[in-house]
Structures are given as structure tokens and as C-alpha cells.
C-alpha positions in Angstrom: 15.4 -10.5 -26.2 13.4 -7.7 -26.4 16.6 -5.0 -25.6 18.7 -7.2 -27.8 15.8 -7.0 -30.8 15.7 -3.1 -30.5 19.2 -2.5 -30.3 20.3 -5.0 -33.3 17.3 -3.8 -35.2 15.7 -7.5 -35.9 12.4 -6.0 -34.4 10.9 -4.1 -37.8 7.4 -3.5 -37.8 5.5 -5.1 -35.4 4.2 -2.4 -33.4 1.9 -4.4 -31.4 4.1 -7.1 -30.1 6.6 -5.1 -29.5 4.3 -3.0 -26.9 3.3 -6.4 -25.9 6.4 -7.7 -24.8 7.7 -4.7 -23.5 4.2 -4.5 -21.1 5.0 -8.1 -20.3 9.2 -7.6 -19.3 7.9 -4.1 -17.1 5.2 -6.0 -15.3 7.5 -8.8 -14.8 10.2 -6.6 -13.9 7.5 -5.3 -11.1 6.5 -8.7 -10.2 9.9 -9.6 -9.4 11.2 -6.8 -7.9 7.7 -6.9 -5.6 8.9 -10.5 -4.5 12.3 -9.4 -3.6 11.4 -6.7 -1.3 9.0 -9.0 0.2 11.4 -11.9 0.6 13.9 -9.5 2.2 12.3 -6.8 4.3 12.6 -7.5 7.7 14.6 -10.5 7.4 12.0 -12.2 5.3 8.2 -13.3 5.9 8.6 -15.8 8.7 11.2 -13.1 10.9 8.5 -10.3 10.3 5.7 -13.1 11.3 7.8 -13.9 14.2 8.1 -10.4 15.2 11.9 -10.8 15.6 13.1 -8.4 13.0 15.0 -5.6 15.0 14.6 -2.8 12.3 12.5 -2.4 9.4 14.1 -2.0 5.7 11.6 -0.1 4.4 9.1 2.5 6.2 5.5 2.3 5.6 3.0 5.2 5.9 1.5 3.0 7.9 4.4 3.1 10.2 4.9 6.5 10.8 2.3 9.7 11.3 2.8 10.8 7.5 0.5 10.1 4.7 1.7 10.3 0.9 -0.7 10.1 -2.1 2.3 9.1 -4.1 4.7 6.6 -5.6 7.1 7.3 -3.2 5.2 6.6 0.0 7.5 4.0 0.9 10.8 4.9 2.3 13.6 2.6 1.7 15.9 2.5 5.3 18.8 0.5 4.1 21.6 0.4 1.4 20.3 -3.0 0.0 16.8 -1.2 0.1 18.1 1.7 -2.0 20.2 -0.4 -4.5 17.6 -2.7 -5.6 14.8 0.5 -5.8 17.8 2.3 -8.0 18.3 -1.2 -10.2 14.5 -1.5 -10.6 13.7 2.0 -11.9 17.2 1.6 -14.2 15.7 -1.6 -15.6 12.4 0.1 -16.0 13.7 3.3 -17.6 16.1 1.4 -20.0 12.8 -0.5 -21.0 10.6 2.8 -21.8 13.6 4.9 -23.4 14.3 1.9 -26.0 10.6 1.4 -26.9 10.1 4.9 -27.4 13.7 5.3 -29.6 11.7 2.1 -31.6 8.8 4.0 -32.1 10.5 7.1 -33.3 12.7 5.5 -35.5 9.6 3.8 -37.1 8.2 6.9 -37.5 11.0 8.0 -40.5 10.4 5.1 -42.2 
């Protein structure tokens, strides 16, 4: 509804509610994908707990000899993990671009 409202122009002069809605959608995106990664990584929580997962889907810094202090510290190892990371980034970028575009368009009026 947020994206549709920005594109169709039905959201007009309500910057507070727009930013709140954008924040909620942004954090919902993060939480939904985090749960997806947790559920599918290594065959799911049951497989990881049993230790029967052969290969990991993500490489965490704790699993290697390197350290990273960046958002990219987790390396996706499987194609599904790479694709879902790309989808999550695309959704976040779309939301950010639409909110910025809406903010710039309201500056003219």
C-alpha cells in the first residue's frame, strides 16, 4: 500500500506517517528475510541442531579465520541464498528510492 500510494500520488502532505510507514515496511522486510534465512539455512533449525547438515548455506566470520566489521560479513554460499539476498536488497532499495522521490517531489510544492 505504501509503494502504491507513492506511485499513484494518493499520499500527499503527510510526511510523518509516510516515514513511519516506510520504516515499518523496511524493518518488516528485514525481519521477514531474517526468518527466511534462519528457516532455510543448513536445512532448517532441526537439521542444524542435529548436526546432519552437510554444507552450510552461509559462511559466518566465526566459521573462518577472517573478521569483518561490515554489513557484508556473512558470505552466501548457495544460489538460493544469493538470490534472496539480492531480492531483499532490491526491495529495500525500491522503498528508499520511492520515499526519497516522494520527499523531493513535495519540496517543489
